[in-house]
C-alpha positions in Angstrom: -64.8 20.8 -40.6 -61.9 21.9 -38.3 -62.1 23.8 -35.1 -59.5 26.4 -34.2 -59.0 27.2 -30.5 -57.4 30.4 -29.5 -55.1 29.9 -26.5 -54.7 33.0 -24.3 -51.0 33.8 -24.0 -50.5 34.7 -20.3 -52.0 33.3 -17.1 -52.6 35.7 -14.2 -52.9 35.2 -10.4 -56.7 35.2 -10.9 -56.6 32.1 -13.1 -57.3 29.1 -10.8 -56.9 25.3 -11.2 -60.1 23.6 -12.2 -59.3 20.7 -9.8 -58.2 22.4 -6.6 -58.5 26.2 -6.9 -54.7 26.9 -6.6 -53.1 29.3 -9.0 -53.1 27.9 -12.5 -49.9 27.7 -14.4 -51.1 25.5 -17.3 -53.9 26.3 -19.8 -55.1 23.3 -21.9 -57.2 23.8 -25.0 -59.1 20.7 -25.8 -59.7 19.6 -29.4 -63.4 19.8 -28.8 -63.1 23.5 -28.0 -63.1 23.5 -24.2 -60.4 25.0 -22.0 -59.0 23.7 -18.7 -56.8 25.3 -16.2 -54.4 23.4 -14.0 -51.9 24.0 -11.2 -48.5 22.3 -11.9 -49.4 19.3 -9.7 -52.7 18.5 -11.4 -51.3 19.1 -14.8 -48.6 16.5 -14.2 -51.4 14.1 -13.1 -53.3 14.5 -16.3 -50.6 15.4 -18.9 -50.3 12.1 -20.7 -54.0 11.6 -21.6 -54.3 15.3 -22.5 -51.4 15.1 -24.9 -52.7 11.8 -26.4 -56.1 13.5 -27.0 -54.3 16.2 -29.0 -54.8 19.1 -26.6 -52.9 22.3 -27.1 -50.9 23.0 -23.9 -49.7 26.4 -22.8 -47.3 25.6 -19.9 -46.1 28.4 -17.6 -44.8 26.2 -14.8 -41.4 27.7 -15.3 -42.7 30.7 -13.4 -42.7 28.5 -10.3 -38.9 28.6 -10.2 -38.5 32.4 -10.5 -37.5 34.5 -7.6 -39.6 37.7 -7.2 -38.0 41.0 -8.1 -37.2 43.1 -5.1 -39.6 46.0 -4.6 -38.3 49.5 -5.2 -39.0 51.3 -1.9 -37.4 54.6 -2.9 -39.8 57.6 -2.7 -39.8 60.2 -5.5 
């Protein structure tokens, strides 16, 4: 019997790290069916054992390097 885990594609500002409560940038789907959320720091701390366990990792830490788009303050 195999278990298929659906990994949600996009993390939002409301997704929080399970270790510290900071904004989550990594979602980890465990082979047993559970899901964990991590900030970049805590994911780096736990990355090796998670990969060795066969977890499916959805990493959005590249968003940390993006500069925000300027707001359009023009009135219509």
